[in-house]
Each structure stands twice: as C-alpha cells, then as structure tokens.
C-alpha positions as CSV (number, residue, x, y, z in Angstrom):
1,M,-54.6,82.0,22.4
2,E,-53.5,79.1,25.1
3,L,-52.7,81.3,27.5
4,Q,-56.5,83.1,26.9
5,A,-57.4,79.6,26.7
6,S,-56.4,79.2,30.3
7,Y,-57.3,82.2,31.9
8,G,-59.0,81.1,35.0
9,T,-58.5,77.7,35.2
10,A,-56.3,76.1,38.0
11,G,-53.8,75.4,35.2
12,H,-53.4,79.0,34.4
13,D,-50.3,79.8,36.5
14,A,-48.2,76.8,35.3
15,D,-49.3,77.8,31.8
16,L,-48.0,81.5,32.0
17,Q,-44.7,80.2,33.7
18,R,-43.8,77.5,30.5
19,I,-45.6,79.9,27.4
20,Y,-44.1,83.7,29.1
21,P,-40.7,83.7,28.8
22,T,-41.1,81.6,25.1
23,L,-42.7,85.8,23.7
24,E,-41.0,88.1,21.8
25,K,-39.9,91.2,24.2
26,I,-41.4,93.9,22.8
27,S,-42.3,97.2,23.9
28,F,-46.6,98.2,23.9
29,D,-45.4,100.5,21.3
30,D,-43.7,98.3,18.6
31,A,-46.1,95.8,19.1
32,V,-49.8,96.9,19.2
33,L,-50.1,101.3,18.5
34,T,-47.1,101.2,15.9
35,K,-49.7,98.5,13.8
36,T,-52.7,99.8,14.3
37,E,-54.9,100.8,11.0
38,Q,-55.0,104.7,11.7
39,D,-59.0,104.4,10.2
40,K,-59.3,101.6,13.8
41,A,-58.2,103.9,16.4
42,V,-59.1,106.5,18.5
43,V,-57.3,109.3,20.3
44,L,-58.8,110.7,23.6
45,T,-57.2,114.1,24.8
46,L,-57.1,114.4,28.4
47,D,-54.2,116.0,31.1
48,L,-54.1,112.7,34.1
49,G,-50.7,113.0,34.1
50,W,-48.2,110.0,33.0
51,S,-45.4,107.6,34.5
52,D,-44.1,105.2,32.4
53,I,-43.5,102.3,34.7
54,G,-41.2,100.9,32.5
55,T,-38.8,101.5,34.6
56,W,-37.5,101.0,38.8
57,E,-36.8,104.7,38.9
58,A,-40.9,105.4,37.8
59,L,-42.0,102.5,39.5
60,K,-40.7,104.1,42.9
61,E,-41.8,107.4,41.9
62,A,-45.3,105.7,41.5
63,I,-45.7,104.4,44.5
64,Q,-43.3,106.3,47.8
65,S,-44.9,108.4,49.3
66,D,-41.4,110.4,50.1
67,P,-39.0,111.5,47.8
68,T,-36.1,109.4,50.3
69,A,-38.2,106.6,51.3
70,N,-37.1,103.2,49.9
71,I,-39.4,101.2,48.1
72,T,-39.0,97.1,49.2
73,Q,-39.8,93.8,48.3
74,G,-39.4,90.5,49.9
75,N,-36.9,89.7,53.2
76,V,-35.2,93.2,53.1
77,E,-33.5,95.1,55.5
78,P,-32.1,98.3,54.9
79,H,-30.3,100.6,57.2
80,Q,-28.5,103.7,56.9
81,T,-30.6,103.6,53.6
82,S,-32.4,106.2,51.4
83,N,-34.3,107.2,47.5
84,S,-34.0,103.5,46.8
85,V,-35.2,100.3,45.5
86,I,-34.9,97.4,47.4
87,Y,-36.7,93.6,45.5
88,S,-36.0,90.7,46.6
89,Y,-37.8,87.7,45.0
90,T,-36.1,85.3,47.3
91,D,-35.9,83.3,50.8
92,Q,-32.8,85.3,51.5
93,M,-32.2,88.0,52.8
94,V,-31.3,91.7,51.2
95,A,-29.4,93.6,53.8
96,T,-27.9,97.1,52.7
97,V,-25.4,99.9,54.8
98,G,-25.5,103.1,53.1
99,L,-27.2,103.2,50.4
100,E,-28.7,106.2,48.5
101,G,-30.4,106.5,45.5
102,M,-30.1,102.7,44.8
103,V,-32.0,99.9,42.5
104,V,-31.1,96.4,44.3
105,V,-32.7,93.5,42.4
106,V,-32.5,89.8,43.9
107,T,-34.2,86.8,42.0
108,P,-32.9,83.0,41.9
109,D,-30.7,83.5,39.5
110,V,-29.6,87.1,39.6
111,V,-28.7,89.9,41.4
112,M,-28.9,93.6,39.7
113,V,-27.2,96.0,41.2
114,A,-27.1,100.1,39.6
115,P,-27.2,103.9,40.7
116,Q,-31.3,105.0,39.5
117,E,-29.4,107.1,37.1
118,K,-28.1,104.1,35.9
119,I,-31.0,102.2,34.9
120,P,-31.4,102.9,30.9
121,E,-28.0,101.3,30.5
122,V,-29.3,97.6,31.7
123,K,-31.3,97.5,28.7
124,N,-27.6,98.0,26.3
125,M,-25.9,95.7,29.2
126,L,-28.7,92.9,28.7
127,A,-28.2,93.6,24.4
128,K,-24.4,92.3,24.9
129,F,-25.5,88.9,26.3
130,A,-27.3,87.9,23.0
131,G,-26.5,85.0,21.4
132,T,-23.8,84.2,24.7
133,N,-24.1,82.1,27.5
134,K,-25.2,84.5,29.6
135,E,-28.2,85.5,27.3
136,K,-30.5,83.0,29.8
137,Y,-30.4,86.2,32.0
138,T,-32.0,88.3,29.9
C-alpha cells in the first residue's frame, strides 16, 4: 500500500528500493492465480503465443532477432562470443572471449556465469544459501 501511495511521486524510487527487498519472493501463479476465487475469475481463450520472461534464456529469445546474436546491457565487450546474454549493472567492463550460449550477469555484489541450459539450476543453488551468510545474495 505504501508503494501504491508513493507511485508517481519524487520519493517513489527510494520507497521502492527500501520496500521491494523485504517482500516475499513468490511467483505470480502462487501469489495471485492460486488464490483467485473461481467465481471471480474469467478465462479468455486466444492464441497469442507465449514466452515466460522469467528466465534469462526466455528474455534472450523474446528480444533477439538472430539466434546467434548476443544480448548485452551495460559496459560489455563480447569478442568471438555468440548466442549469449551478458548484463552488467556496474560501471566495470565485462569482456568475454569465445563464449557460446552463456549467461553472464554482473551486479555490484555478485558475478554469475552459467551455460544457458543450466539457468534453472540457479534457483536450486540459491535455495542452499537460505540460513547461511550467503542468503543476502538471493
């Protein structure tokens, strides 16, 4: 409710940065769909195609024009690299050489590197962090 009240104000970004990390990590399906009363739901049938942008690979597929192209964000310099997603959320340059089908994500406190087909394992890895000093990275 606090975020809703601050939406569109000058303080909204600060409120979002403060509140969002405290929210429960739950999927849309579990948070909304499973709790919707059947008599209050409406189902429409149409063929729009579907892509769950909840994964790096799905994001890549949704925005790339060429299956071998890289998707990059930030200060990234891919050399002889193809079919990869490389995101840097820092000012530090991320340089890659000879990568194929990889996901590289750089944040101020974490660097993650994984083959695209192993991205579903990230959730399992993060689950192991619960209750440890690494939990802050989840």
